[in-house]
N, CA and C atoms of all chains as a GROMACS GRO file, in nm:
protein
  648
    1MET      N    1   9.980  28.032   5.622
    1MET     CA    2   9.975  27.940   5.509
    1MET      C    3   9.952  28.018   5.379
    2ALA      N    4  10.032  27.989   5.278
    2ALA     CA    5  10.016  28.058   5.150
    2ALA      C    6   9.885  28.015   5.084
    3ALA      N    7   9.827  28.106   5.007
    3ALA     CA    8   9.701  28.074   4.939
    3ALA      C    9   9.724  27.962   4.839
    4PRO      N   10   9.630  27.869   4.826
    4PRO     CA   11   9.647  27.758   4.732
    4PRO      C   12   9.637  27.807   4.588
    5THR      N   13   9.705  27.739   4.498
    5THR     CA   14   9.697  27.776   4.357
    5THR      C   15   9.564  27.726   4.300
    6ARG      N   16   9.539  27.772   4.177
    6ARG     CA   17   9.418  27.733   4.108
    6ARG      C   18   9.409  27.580   4.091
    7SER      N   19   9.523  27.520   4.052
    7SER     CA   20   9.516  27.376   4.028
    7SER      C   21   9.502  27.298   4.158
    8GLU      N   22   9.555  27.354   4.268
    8GLU     CA   23   9.535  27.286   4.397
    8GLU      C   24   9.387  27.289   4.436
    9ALA      N   25   9.323  27.403   4.411
    9ALA     CA   26   9.181  27.414   4.443
    9ALA      C   27   9.099  27.317   4.360
   10LEU      N   28   9.130  27.310   4.228
   10LEU     CA   29   9.055  27.218   4.142
   10LEU      C   30   9.080  27.073   4.181
   11SER      N   31   9.202  27.048   4.226
   11SER     CA   32   9.234  26.911   4.268
   11SER      C   33   9.156  26.873   4.394
   12LEU      N   34   9.137  26.973   4.484
   12LEU     CA   35   9.054  26.948   4.603
   12LEU      C   36   8.911  26.915   4.561
   13LEU      N   37   8.859  26.992   4.464
   13LEU     CA   38   8.723  26.965   4.415
   13LEU      C   39   8.714  26.824   4.357
   14ARG      N   40   8.817  26.785   4.281
   14ARG     CA   41   8.817  26.650   4.223
   14ARG      C   42   8.817  26.544   4.332
   15SER      N   43   8.900  26.565   4.436
   15SER     CA   44   8.904  26.466   4.543
   15SER      C   45   8.769  26.456   4.612
   16LEU      N   46   8.704  26.573   4.631
   16LEU     CA   47   8.572  26.569   4.696
   16LEU      C   48   8.472  26.492   4.609
   17LEU      N   49   8.475  26.516   4.477
   17LEU     CA   50   8.380  26.447   4.390
   17LEU      C   51   8.410  26.297   4.385
   18ARG      N   52   8.540  26.262   4.388
   18ARG     CA   53   8.577  26.119   4.387
   18ARG      C   54   8.528  26.052   4.514
   19THR      N   55   8.546  26.122   4.628
   19THR     CA   56   8.501  26.063   4.754
   19THR      C   57   8.350  26.048   4.755
   20ALA      N   58   8.282  26.147   4.695
   20ALA     CA   59   8.136  26.143   4.692
   20ALA      C   60   8.086  26.016   4.625
   21ARG      N   61   8.158  25.970   4.522
   21ARG     CA   62   8.116  25.849   4.450
   21ARG      C   63   8.108  25.727   4.538
   22HIS      N   64   8.187  25.726   4.646
   22HIS     CA   65   8.196  25.605   4.727
   22HIS      C   66   8.078  25.583   4.822
   23PHE      N   67   7.994  25.686   4.838
   23PHE     CA   68   7.880  25.666   4.928
   23PHE      C   69   7.782  25.566   4.865
   24CYS      N   70   7.732  25.474   4.948
   24CYS     CA   71   7.642  25.372   4.895
   24CYS      C   72   7.503  25.429   4.872
   25ASP      N   73   7.465  25.525   4.955
   25ASP     CA   74   7.329  25.577   4.950
   25ASP      C   75   7.319  25.686   4.843
   26TYR      N   76   7.225  25.669   4.753
   26TYR     CA   77   7.208  25.764   4.642
   26TYR      C   78   7.196  25.908   4.690
   27ASN      N   79   7.110  25.928   4.793
   27ASN     CA   80   7.083  26.064   4.838
   27ASN      C   81   7.209  26.130   4.892
   28ILE      N   82   7.287  26.056   4.972
   28ILE     CA   83   7.408  26.114   5.030
   28ILE      C   84   7.512  26.137   4.921
   29ARG      N   85   7.519  26.045   4.825
   29ARG     CA   86   7.615  26.058   4.714
   29ARG      C   87   7.586  26.185   4.634
   30GLU      N   88   7.460  26.202   4.598
   30GLU     CA   89   7.425  26.320   4.519
   30GLU      C   90   7.438  26.448   4.600
   31TYR      N   91   7.402  26.442   4.727
   31TYR     CA   92   7.414  26.561   4.811
   31TYR      C   93   7.560  26.604   4.820
   32THR      N   94   7.650  26.507   4.843
   32THR     CA   95   7.791  26.541   4.860
   32THR      C   96   7.847  26.606   4.732
   33LYS      N   97   7.808  26.551   4.617
   33LYS     CA   98   7.850  26.609   4.490
   33LYS      C   99   7.802  26.753   4.478
   34ARG      N  100   7.672  26.769   4.503
   34ARG     CA  101   7.608  26.900   4.489
   34ARG      C  102   7.669  27.000   4.586
   35ARG      N  103   7.691  26.955   4.709
   35ARG     CA  104   7.745  27.043   4.812
   35ARG      C  105   7.886  27.089   4.777
   36ALA      N  106   7.967  26.995   4.723
   36ALA     CA  107   8.105  27.031   4.686
   36ALA      C  108   8.103  27.137   4.576
   37LEU      N  109   8.022  27.114   4.473
   37LEU     CA  110   8.019  27.210   4.361
   37LEU      C  111   7.960  27.343   4.406
   38ASP      N  112   7.854  27.339   4.487
   38ASP     CA  113   7.794  27.465   4.534
   38ASP      C  114   7.893  27.543   4.619
   39GLY      N  115   7.968  27.472   4.704
   39GLY     CA  116   8.066  27.539   4.788
   39GLY      C  117   8.172  27.610   4.704
   40PHE      N  118   8.218  27.542   4.599
   40PHE     CA  119   8.320  27.604   4.513
   40PHE      C  120   8.262  27.722   4.435
   41ARG      N  121   8.138  27.709   4.388
   41ARG     CA  122   8.074  27.820   4.315
   41ARG      C  123   8.055  27.939   4.407
   42HIS      N  124   8.017  27.911   4.532
   42HIS     CA  125   7.992  28.018   4.628
   42HIS      C  126   8.118  28.099   4.651
   43ASN      N  127   8.232  28.032   4.653
   43ASN     CA  128   8.358  28.100   4.686
   43ASN      C  129   8.441  28.135   4.563
   44ARG      N  130   8.383  28.126   4.445
   44ARG     CA  131   8.464  28.142   4.325
   44ARG      C  132   8.523  28.282   4.310
   45ASN      N  133   8.457  28.383   4.370
   45ASN     CA  134   8.506  28.520   4.352
   45ASN      C  135   8.594  28.568   4.466
   46LEU      N  136   8.631  28.481   4.558
   46LEU     CA  137   8.721  28.522   4.666
   46LEU      C  138   8.851  28.571   4.604
   47SER      N  139   8.904  28.683   4.659
   47SER     CA  140   9.029  28.732   4.601
   47SER      C  141   9.140  28.752   4.704
   48ASP      N  142   9.105  28.778   4.832
   48ASP     CA  143   9.217  28.803   4.924
   48ASP      C  144   9.270  28.672   4.981
   49PRO      N  145   9.403  28.661   4.984
   49PRO     CA  146   9.466  28.533   5.021
   49PRO      C  147   9.418  28.472   5.152
   50PRO      N  148   9.399  28.550   5.262
   50PRO     CA  149   9.357  28.482   5.385
   50PRO      C  150   9.223  28.410   5.372
   51SER      N  151   9.126  28.473   5.304
   51SER     CA  152   8.996  28.406   5.295
   51SER      C  153   9.003  28.287   5.200
   52ILE      N  154   9.087  28.297   5.095
   52ILE     CA  155   9.106  28.181   5.007
   52ILE      C  156   9.165  28.065   5.088
   53SER      N  157   9.267  28.097   5.168
   53SER     CA  158   9.330  27.992   5.248
   53SER      C  159   9.231  27.929   5.344
   54SER      N  160   9.147  28.012   5.406
   54SER     CA  161   9.057  27.954   5.505
   54SER      C  162   8.949  27.870   5.436
   55ALA      N  163   8.902  27.914   5.317
   55ALA     CA  164   8.805  27.834   5.243
   55ALA      C  165   8.866  27.700   5.201
   56TYR      N  166   8.995  27.707   5.160
   56TYR     CA  167   9.064  27.585   5.118
   56TYR      C  168   9.080  27.488   5.235
   57ALA      N  169   9.120  27.546   5.353
   57ALA     CA  170   9.136  27.462   5.471
   57ALA      C  171   9.003  27.399   5.510
   58ASP      N  172   8.896  27.477   5.497
   58ASP     CA  173   8.763  27.427   5.528
   58ASP      C  174   8.728  27.309   5.436
   59GLY      N  175   8.759  27.326   5.305
   59GLY     CA  176   8.732  27.219   5.208
   59GLY      C  177   8.811  27.093   5.241
   60LYS      N  178   8.938  27.112   5.282
   60LYS     CA  179   9.021  26.996   5.319
   60LYS      C  180   8.960  26.922   5.437
   61ALA      N  181   8.914  26.999   5.536
   61ALA     CA  182   8.853  26.937   5.654
   61ALA      C  183   8.728  26.860   5.613
   62GLN      N  184   8.648  26.921   5.523
   62GLN     CA  185   8.526  26.853   5.476
   62GLN      C  186   8.559  26.725   5.400
   63LEU      N  187   8.671  26.728   5.326
   63LEU     CA  188   8.714  26.608   5.253
   63LEU      C  189   8.741  26.494   5.350
   64GLU      N  190   8.810  26.527   5.462
   64GLU     CA  191   8.837  26.423   5.561
   64GLU      C  192   8.707  26.368   5.618
   65VAL      N  193   8.612  26.459   5.647
   65VAL     CA  194   8.482  26.415   5.700
   65VAL      C  195   8.415  26.322   5.600
   66ALA      N  196   8.416  26.362   5.471
   66ALA     CA  197   8.348  26.282   5.369
   66ALA      C  198   8.413  26.144   5.359
   67LYS      N  199   8.547  26.141   5.362
   67LYS     CA  200   8.617  26.011   5.353
   67LYS      C  201   8.578  25.921   5.469
   68ARG      N  202   8.580  25.979   5.591
   68ARG     CA  203   8.548  25.899   5.708
   68ARG      C  204   8.403  25.850   5.700
   69GLN      N  205   8.313  25.942   5.665
   69GLN     CA  206   8.172  25.904   5.663
   69GLN      C  207   8.140  25.802   5.556
   70SER      N  208   8.211  25.810   5.440
   70SER     CA  209   8.182  25.709   5.338
   70SER      C  210   8.224  25.572   5.386
   71ALA      N  211   8.334  25.567   5.465
   71ALA     CA  212   8.376  25.438   5.521
   71ALA      C  213   8.274  25.389   5.624
   72VAL      N  214   8.228  25.482   5.711
   72VAL     CA  215   8.133  25.441   5.815
   72VAL      C  216   8.001  25.398   5.753
   73TYR      N  217   7.950  25.478   5.656
   73TYR     CA  218   7.821  25.445   5.595
   73TYR      C  219   7.827  25.316   5.514
   74SER      N  220   7.948  25.281   5.465
   74SER     CA  221   7.955  25.157   5.388
   74SER      C  222   7.926  25.036   5.476
   75LEU      N  223   7.941  25.053   5.607
   75LEU     CA  224   7.907  24.943   5.698
   75LEU      C  225   7.757  24.929   5.714
   76TYR      N  226   7.685  25.036   5.686
   76TYR     CA  227   7.539  25.034   5.703
   76TYR      C  228   7.471  25.066   5.571
   77ALA      N  229   7.517  25.002   5.467
   77ALA     CA  230   7.465  25.033   5.333
   77ALA      C  231   7.316  25.001   5.326
   78PRO      N  232   7.239  25.084   5.257
   78PRO     CA  233   7.095  25.056   5.246
   78PRO      C  234   7.072  24.927   5.170
   79LYS      N  235   6.972  24.850   5.212
   79LYS     CA  236   6.949  24.720   5.148
   79LYS      C  237   6.877  24.736   5.015
   80VAL      N  238   6.801  24.842   5.004
   80VAL     CA  239   6.724  24.867   4.882
   80VAL      C  240   6.779  24.991   4.815
   81LYS      N  241   6.798  24.985   4.685
   81LYS     CA  242   6.848  25.102   4.613
   81LYS      C  243   6.738  25.205   4.596
   82SER      N  244   6.782  25.329   4.579
   82SER     CA  245   6.686  25.435   4.556
   82SER      C  246   6.620  25.417   4.419
   83ILE      N  247   6.496  25.461   4.408
   83ILE     CA  248   6.425  25.452   4.279
   83ILE      C  249   6.498  25.532   4.172
   84MET      N  250   6.574  25.636   4.216
   84MET     CA  251   6.644  25.721   4.122
   84MET      C  252   6.756  25.649   4.049
   85GLU      N  253   6.811  25.543   4.109
   85GLU     CA  254   6.920  25.473   4.043
   85GLU      C  255   6.876  25.336   3.991
   86ALA      N  256   6.746  25.313   3.989
   86ALA     CA  257   6.698  25.182   3.948
   86ALA      C  258   6.739  25.149   3.805
   87HIS      N  259   6.742  25.250   3.717
   87HIS     CA  260   6.773  25.223   3.577
   87HIS      C  261   6.919  25.191   3.557
   88ARG      N  262   7.006  25.225   3.656
   88ARG     CA  263   7.149  25.200   3.637
   88ARG      C  264   7.188  25.058   3.673
   89THR      N  265   7.103  24.990   3.751
   89THR     CA  266   7.148  24.862   3.807
   89THR      C  267   7.140  24.749   3.706
   90ASN      N  268   7.058  24.762   3.602
   90ASN     CA  269   7.053  24.648   3.512
   90ASN      C  270   7.113  24.680   3.376
   91MET      N  271   9.679  18.988   4.722
   91MET     CA  272   9.784  19.044   4.636
   91MET      C  273   9.744  19.041   4.489
   92ALA      N  274   9.688  18.929   4.452
   92ALA     CA  275   9.643  18.916   4.313
   92ALA      C  276   9.528  19.011   4.286
   93LEU      N  277   9.444  19.025   4.389
   93LEU     CA  278   9.329  19.115   4.376
   93LEU      C  279   9.377  19.259   4.358
   94ARG      N  280   9.477  19.295   4.440
   94ARG     CA  281   9.528  19.432   4.436
   94ARG      C  282   9.586  19.464   4.297
   95ALA      N  283   9.663  19.369   4.246
   95ALA     CA  284   9.723  19.391   4.114
   95ALA      C  285   9.615  19.406   4.008
   96ALA      N  286   9.511  19.326   4.023
   96ALA     CA  287   9.402  19.332   3.925
   96ALA      C  288   9.332  19.468   3.930
   97VAL      N  289   9.309  19.514   4.055
   97VAL     CA  290   9.242  19.643   4.070
   97VAL      C  291   9.327  19.754   4.012
   98LEU      N  292   9.456  19.752   4.043
   98LEU     CA  293   9.546  19.857   3.995
   98LEU      C  294   9.548  19.860   3.842
   99ARG      N  295   9.551  19.740   3.785
   99ARG     CA  296   9.556  19.736   3.639
   99ARG      C  297   9.429  19.799   3.579
  100HIS      N  298   9.316  19.771   3.645
  100HIS     CA  299   9.191  19.827   3.596
  100HIS      C  300   9.184  19.978   3.613
  101LEU      N  301   9.244  20.025   3.722
  101LEU     CA  302   9.238  20.168   3.748
  101LEU      C  303   9.325  20.246   3.652
  102ARG      N  304   9.443  20.188   3.623
  102ARG     CA  305   9.541  20.266   3.550
  102ARG      C  306   9.501  20.292   3.405
  103VAL      N  307   9.434  20.201   3.348
  103VAL     CA  308   9.401  20.213   3.206
  103VAL      C  309   9.313  20.336   3.178
  104PRO      N  310   9.200  20.348   3.250
  104PRO     CA  311   9.118  20.467   3.222
  104PRO      C  312   9.187  20.599   3.254
  105VAL      N  313   9.271  20.604   3.356
  105VAL     CA  314   9.337  20.730   3.389
  105VAL      C  315   9.427  20.774   3.276
  106GLN      N  316   9.506  20.682   3.224
  106GLN     CA  317   9.593  20.719   3.112
  106GLN      C  318   9.512  20.762   2.991
  107PHE      N  319   9.401  20.692   2.974
  107PHE     CA  320   9.317  20.725   2.861
  107PHE      C  321   9.264  20.868   2.871
  108PHE      N  322   9.220  20.905   2.995
  108PHE     CA  323   9.166  21.040   3.014
  108PHE      C  324   9.271  21.147   2.992
  109ALA      N  325   9.392  21.118   3.045
  109ALA     CA  326   9.497  21.218   3.034
  109ALA      C  327   9.529  21.245   2.888
  110LEU      N  328   9.536  21.138   2.811
  110LEU     CA  329   9.565  21.155   2.668
  110LEU      C  330   9.452  21.229   2.597
  111ALA      N  331   9.330  21.186   2.631
  111ALA     CA  332   9.215  21.246   2.563
  111ALA      C  333   9.208  21.395   2.593
  112ARG      N  334   9.237  21.431   2.718
  112ARG     CA  335   9.225  21.572   2.755
  112ARG      C  336   9.328  21.656   2.682
  113ARG      N  337   9.449  21.599   2.669
  113ARG     CA  338   9.553  21.677   2.603
  113ARG      C  339   9.518  21.703   2.456
  114GLU      N  340   9.452  21.605   2.398
  114GLU     CA  341   9.417  21.624   2.257
  114GLU      C  342   9.304  21.723   2.236
  115CYS      N  343   9.212  21.728   2.336
  115CYS     CA  344   9.095  21.814   2.319
  115CYS      C  345   9.126  21.961   2.345
  116GLN      N  346   9.229  21.988   2.426
  116GLN     CA  347   9.254  22.128   2.460
  116GLN      C  348   9.305  22.206   2.340
  117PRO      N  349   9.252  22.323   2.317
  117PRO     CA  350   9.302  22.406   2.207
  117PRO      C  351   9.439  22.462   2.242
  118PRO      N  352   9.524  22.480   2.144
  118PRO     CA  353   9.654  22.541   2.173
  118PRO      C  354   9.633  22.685   2.221
  119LEU      N  355   9.690  22.719   2.337
  119LEU     CA  356   9.657  22.850   2.398
  119LEU      C  357   9.731  22.966   2.335
  120CYS      N  358   9.860  22.945   2.306
  120CYS     CA  359   9.940  23.062   2.270
  120CYS      C  360   9.974  23.067   2.121
  121SER      N  361   9.921  22.974   2.042
  121SER     CA  362   9.973  22.968   1.906
  121SER      C  363   9.880  23.034   1.805
  122GLY      N  364   9.869  23.162   1.814
  122GLY     CA  365   9.807  23.240   1.707
  122GLY      C  366   9.659  23.221   1.686
  123GLY      N  367   9.589  23.156   1.779
  123GLY     CA  368   9.445  23.143   1.764
  123GLY      C  369   9.376  23.277   1.786
  124SER      N  370   9.243  23.277   1.776
  124SER     CA  371   9.173  23.404   1.795
  124SER      C  372   9.161  23.437   1.943
  125LEU      N  373   9.187  23.340   2.030
  125LEU     CA  374   9.176  23.362   2.174
  125LEU      C  375   9.305  23.425   2.226
  126ARG      N  376   9.298  23.550   2.274
  126ARG     CA  377   9.418  23.613   2.328
  126ARG      C  378   9.391  23.650   2.473
  127LEU      N  379   9.447  23.569   2.563
  127LEU     CA  380   9.422  23.594   2.704
  127LEU      C  381   9.495  23.720   2.748
  128PHE      N  382   9.439  23.788   2.849
  128PHE     CA  383   9.497  23.909   2.909
  128PHE      C  384   9.516  24.021   2.807
  129SER      N  385   9.447  24.018   2.698
  129SER     CA  386   9.461  24.124   2.601
  129SER      C  387   9.342  24.217   2.613
  130SER      N  388   9.370  24.347   2.635
  130SER     CA  389   9.260  24.441   2.650
  130SER      C  390   9.229  24.511   2.519
  131HIS      N  391   9.301  24.478   2.414
  131HIS     CA  392   9.287  24.557   2.293
  131HIS      C  393   9.184  24.502   2.195
  132ASP      N  394   9.137  24.380   2.220
  132ASP     CA  395   9.043  24.322   2.125
  132ASP      C  396   8.910  24.395   2.123
  133ASP      N  397   8.867  24.440   2.245
  133ASP     CA  398   8.737  24.507   2.250
  133ASP      C  399   8.755  24.657   2.262
  134HIS      N  400   8.859  24.710   2.200
  134HIS     CA  401   8.883  24.854   2.213
  134HIS      C  402   8.774  24.932   2.141
  135LEU      N  403   8.744  25.048   2.199
  135LEU     CA  404   8.636  25.130   2.145
  135LEU      C  405   8.675  25.188   2.010
  136THR      N  406   8.577  25.202   1.926
  136THR     CA  407   8.605  25.268   1.798
  136THR      C  408   8.596  25.418   1.818
  137LYS      N  409   8.661  25.489   1.728
  137LYS     CA  410   8.666  25.635   1.740
  137LYS      C  411   8.524  25.695   1.737
  138ASP      N  412   8.439  25.644   1.649
  138ASP     CA  413   8.303  25.697   1.639
  138ASP      C  414   8.225  25.681   1.768
  139GLU      N  415   8.244  25.561   1.828
  139GLU     CA  416   8.173  25.533   1.952
  139GLU      C  417   8.218  25.629   2.062
  140VAL      N  418   8.353  25.651   2.068
  140VAL     CA  419   8.407  25.742   2.168
  140VAL      C  420   8.349  25.882   2.148
  141ILE      N  421   8.350  25.930   2.023
  141ILE     CA  422   8.300  26.065   1.995
  141ILE      C  423   8.154  26.075   2.038
  142GLU      N  424   8.074  25.975   2.000
  142GLU     CA  425   7.932  25.978   2.032
  142GLU      C  426   7.907  25.985   2.182
  143ARG      N  427   7.981  25.901   2.257
  143ARG     CA  428   7.957  25.896   2.402
  143ARG      C  429   8.010  26.020   2.472
  144VAL      N  430   8.125  26.072   2.427
  144VAL     CA  431   8.178  26.194   2.487
  144VAL      C  432   8.079  26.309   2.464
  145LEU      N  433   8.029  26.320   2.342
  145LEU     CA  434   7.935  26.428   2.312
  145LEU      C  435   7.807  26.415   2.394
  146SER      N  436   7.760  26.292   2.413
  146SER     CA  437   7.635  26.278   2.488
  146SER      C  438   7.656  26.313   2.635
  147VAL      N  439   7.775  26.282   2.690
  147VAL     CA  440   7.804  26.323   2.828
  147VAL      C  441   7.802  26.475   2.838
  148ILE      N  442   7.864  26.542   2.741
  148ILE     CA  443   7.870  26.689   2.746
  148ILE      C  444   7.732  26.749   2.728
  149ARG      N  445   7.651  26.690   2.640
  149ARG     CA  446   7.515  26.742   2.620
  149ARG      C  447   7.431  26.731   2.746
  150CYS      N  448   7.462  26.630   2.829
  150CYS     CA  449   7.383  26.610   2.950
  150CYS      C  450   7.414  26.711   3.059
  151HIS      N  451   7.522  26.786   3.044
  151HIS     CA  452   7.555  26.884   3.147
  151HIS      C  453   7.450  26.995   3.146
  152PRO      N  454   7.395  27.032   3.264
  152PRO     CA  455   7.283  27.126   3.267
  152PRO      C  456   7.313  27.263   3.208
  153LYS      N  457   7.439  27.306   3.209
  153LYS     CA  458   7.466  27.442   3.161
  153LYS      C  459   7.495  27.448   3.012
  154VAL      N  460   7.501  27.331   2.948
  154VAL     CA  461   7.541  27.328   2.807
  154VAL      C  462   7.418  27.332   2.717
  155ASP      N  463   7.426  27.413   2.614
  155ASP     CA  464   7.322  27.414   2.511
  155ASP      C  465   7.350  27.298   2.415
  156PRO      N  466   7.266  27.193   2.416
  156PRO     CA  467   7.298  27.071   2.340
  156PRO      C  468   7.320  27.097   2.191
  157SER      N  469   7.257  27.202   2.137
  157SER     CA  470   7.270  27.225   1.992
  157SER      C  471   7.409  27.277   1.956
  158LYS      N  472   7.481  27.333   2.055
  158LYS     CA  473   7.613  27.388   2.025
  158LYS      C  474   7.725  27.284   2.029
  159VAL      N  475   7.692  27.164   2.082
  159VAL     CA  476   7.798  27.066   2.105
  159VAL      C  477   7.839  26.999   1.973
  160SER      N  478   7.967  27.007   1.943
  160SER     CA  479   8.022  26.935   1.828
  160SER      C  480   8.161  26.886   1.867
  161PRO      N  481   8.221  26.795   1.789
  161PRO     CA  482   8.348  26.735   1.833
  161PRO      C  483   8.463  26.833   1.852
  162ASP      N  484   8.453  26.956   1.799
  162ASP     CA  485   8.569  27.044   1.812
  162ASP      C  486   8.542  27.169   1.897
  163VAL      N  487   8.442  27.165   1.985
  163VAL     CA  488   8.417  27.284   2.067
  163VAL      C  489   8.515  27.292   2.185
  164HIS      N  490   8.542  27.415   2.226
  164HIS     CA  491   8.622  27.440   2.345
  164HIS      C  492   8.526  27.468   2.460
  165PHE      N  493   8.549  27.403   2.575
  165PHE     CA  494   8.452  27.414   2.685
  165PHE      C  495   8.431  27.559   2.729
  166GLN      N  496   8.541  27.632   2.746
  166GLN     CA  497   8.526  27.765   2.805
  166GLN      C  498   8.500  27.871   2.699
  167LYS      N  499   8.566  27.859   2.581
  167LYS     CA  500   8.548  27.963   2.479
  167LYS      C  501   8.414  27.948   2.407
  168ASP      N  502   8.378  27.824   2.372
  168ASP     CA  503   8.259  27.807   2.287
  168ASP      C  504   8.133  27.778   2.367
  169LEU      N  505   8.147  27.705   2.477
  169LEU     CA  506   8.026  27.666   2.550
  169LEU      C  507   8.001  27.756   2.671
  170GLY      N  508   8.095  27.847   2.698
  170GLY     CA  509   8.075  27.940   2.810
  170GLY      C  510   8.080  27.874   2.947
  171LEU      N  511   8.154  27.765   2.958
  171LEU     CA  512   8.165  27.699   3.089
  171LEU      C  513   8.284  27.757   3.166
  172ASP      N  514   8.283  27.739   3.299
  172ASP     CA  515   8.401  27.781   3.376
  172ASP      C  516   8.481  27.657   3.416
  173SER      N  517   8.591  27.681   3.491
  173SER     CA  518   8.679  27.568   3.522
  173SER      C  519   8.609  27.465   3.610
  174LEU      N  520   8.512  27.511   3.692
  174LEU     CA  521   8.442  27.416   3.778
  174LEU      C  522   8.353  27.323   3.693
  175ASP      N  523   8.288  27.381   3.591
  175ASP     CA  524   8.207  27.297   3.502
  175ASP      C  525   8.296  27.197   3.428
  176THR      N  526   8.416  27.245   3.389
  176THR     CA  527   8.508  27.155   3.318
  176THR      C  528   8.545  27.036   3.406
  177VAL      N  529   8.574  27.064   3.535
  177VAL     CA  530   8.604  26.954   3.628
  177VAL      C  531   8.486  26.857   3.634
  178GLU      N  532   8.366  26.915   3.641
  178GLU     CA  533   8.246  26.832   3.649
  178GLU      C  534   8.233  26.741   3.527
  179ILE      N  535   8.258  26.798   3.408
  179ILE     CA  536   8.246  26.720   3.285
  179ILE      C  537   8.351  26.609   3.280
  180VAL      N  538   8.476  26.644   3.318
  180VAL     CA  539   8.582  26.543   3.314
  180VAL      C  540   8.550  26.429   3.412
  181MET      N  541   8.492  26.463   3.527
  181MET     CA  542   8.454  26.358   3.622
  181MET      C  543   8.342  26.271   3.564
  182ALA      N  544   8.249  26.336   3.492
  182ALA     CA  545   8.140  26.260   3.430
  182ALA      C  546   8.195  26.166   3.323
  183LEU      N  547   8.299  26.213   3.250
  183LEU     CA  548   8.362  26.127   3.149
  183LEU      C  549   8.429  26.007   3.215
  184GLU      N  550   8.494  26.033   3.330
  184GLU     CA  551   8.556  25.923   3.405
  184GLU      C  552   8.452  25.815   3.436
  185GLU      N  553   8.335  25.860   3.481
  185GLU     CA  554   8.232  25.763   3.517
  185GLU      C  555   8.180  25.690   3.395
  186GLU      N  556   8.162  25.764   3.285
  186GLU     CA  557   8.107  25.704   3.164
  186GLU      C  558   8.200  25.595   3.110
  187PHE      N  559   8.331  25.624   3.108
  187PHE     CA  560   8.425  25.529   3.048
  187PHE      C  561   8.499  25.444   3.151
  188LYS      N  562   8.458  25.454   3.274
  188LYS     CA  563   8.518  25.379   3.385
  188LYS      C  564   8.670  25.399   3.392
  189LEU      N  565   8.711  25.524   3.389
  189LEU     CA  566   8.853  25.558   3.392
  189LEU      C  567   8.887  25.626   3.523
  190GLU      N  568   9.014  25.639   3.547
  190GLU     CA  569   9.062  25.726   3.654
  190GLU      C  570   9.163  25.818   3.586
  191ILE      N  571   9.125  25.944   3.566
  191ILE     CA  572   9.214  26.039   3.498
  191ILE      C  573   9.293  26.115   3.604
  192PRO      N  574   9.426  26.106   3.603
  192PRO     CA  575   9.505  26.177   3.703
  192PRO      C  576   9.489  26.329   3.689
  193ASP      N  577   9.510  26.400   3.800
  193ASP     CA  578   9.487  26.546   3.801
  193ASP      C  579   9.563  26.618   3.691
  194LYS      N  580   9.688  26.575   3.670
  194LYS     CA  581   9.772  26.643   3.571
  194LYS      C  582   9.710  26.638   3.432
  195GLU      N  583   9.657  26.520   3.397
  195GLU     CA  584   9.595  26.503   3.266
  195GLU      C  585   9.460  26.576   3.263
  196ALA      N  586   9.387  26.564   3.374
  196ALA     CA  587   9.253  26.624   3.377
  196ALA      C  588   9.261  26.776   3.361
  197ASP      N  589   9.366  26.837   3.415
  197ASP     CA  590   9.383  26.983   3.400
  197ASP      C  591   9.395  27.023   3.254
  198LYS      N  592   9.455  26.935   3.173
  198LYS     CA  593   9.481  26.971   3.034
  198LYS      C  594   9.358  26.958   2.946
  199ILE      N  595   9.262  26.877   2.989
  199ILE     CA  596   9.144  26.853   2.904
  199ILE      C  597   9.051  26.972   2.914
  200ASP      N  598   9.053  27.059   2.812
  200ASP     CA  599   8.965  27.176   2.818
  200ASP      C  600   8.883  27.191   2.691
  201SER      N  601   8.887  27.091   2.604
  201SER     CA  602   8.803  27.099   2.485
  201SER      C  603   8.758  26.959   2.447
  202CYS      N  604   8.658  26.958   2.360
  202CYS     CA  605   8.596  26.832   2.323
  202CYS      C  606   8.696  26.737   2.254
  203ASP      N  607   8.776  26.791   2.161
  203ASP     CA  608   8.863  26.700   2.087
  203ASP      C  609   8.976  26.645   2.174
  204LEU      N  610   9.022  26.726   2.274
  204LEU     CA  611   9.122  26.672   2.366
  204LEU      C  612   9.063  26.558   2.449
  205ALA      N  613   8.937  26.576   2.490
  205ALA     CA  614   8.872  26.472   2.569
  205ALA      C  615   8.858  26.344   2.487
  206ILE      N  616   8.814  26.360   2.362
  206ILE     CA  617   8.796  26.243   2.274
  206ILE      C  618   8.930  26.172   2.253
  207GLU      N  619   9.033  26.254   2.226
  207GLU     CA  620   9.167  26.201   2.203
  207GLU      C  621   9.216  26.122   2.325
  208TYR      N  622   9.197  26.182   2.444
  208TYR     CA  623   9.245  26.117   2.566
  208TYR      C  624   9.173  25.984   2.588
  209VAL      N  625   9.040  25.985   2.576
  209VAL     CA  626   8.964  25.863   2.602
  209VAL      C  627   8.998  25.756   2.499
  210TYR      N  628   9.011  25.800   2.372
  210TYR     CA  629   9.038  25.703   2.266
  210TYR      C  630   9.173  25.636   2.285
  211ASN      N  631   9.273  25.713   2.332
  211ASN     CA  632   9.406  25.656   2.349
  211ASN      C  633   9.426  25.585   2.482
  212HIS      N  634   9.324  25.588   2.568
  212HIS     CA  635   9.339  25.525   2.698
  212HIS      C  636   9.312  25.376   2.686
  213PRO      N  637   9.407  25.291   2.729
  213PRO     CA  638   9.389  25.147   2.709
  213PRO      C  639   9.275  25.087   2.790
  214MET      N  640   9.236  25.151   2.901
  214MET     CA  641   9.137  25.090   2.988
  214MET      C  642   8.995  25.140   2.961
  215ALA      N  643   8.978  25.230   2.866
  215ALA     CA  644   8.845  25.287   2.842
  215ALA      C  645   8.747  25.178   2.800
  216SER      N  646   8.628  25.181   2.857
  216SER     CA  647   8.530  25.079   2.822
  216SER      C  648   8.389  25.138   2.826
   0.00000   0.00000   0.00000
């Protein structure tokens, strides 16, 4: 597999952040955002194509996991909002 | 039979009366009144409001020095951000203005004035 371009990588990050928004639980939502950004920062200096490709494939797999889990967790949404988002609800 | 006719006569009068009365009370919907249904442009954001909110989103980013933020800064040249921070800021703008910015457009937004321009010209920004 050819190494992904810069815009493909950024687009993967965007998809991860968009999926993160869908989690009902504040903690999981913020964790997913943080984890996506930390993962991209951790790998920002990768230069050889095979490791870039494998990091990209890993991110794609994580995106699928996040999408599936946001759907599953939406069935078990917390009844009470986190204190951290209390100011946003009104 | 006589009873039925009497009842019908009594029923019909008020119904006609209501129908007429209702037609007179309704405001004309499409004839130049101030009420414009399905129009999203009446509550469009003003330029100043857009600038203020865009700047406050950028100031809230942890890596940005709030004193350096002005309407014409470039994210990477002036604020020292990288492309990942730029993605983060554009996503924060999406949330602030309740937009969905497609990847192609989001790639182009790399400075404050481009962001302001994009949000201001977006019909759904709120």
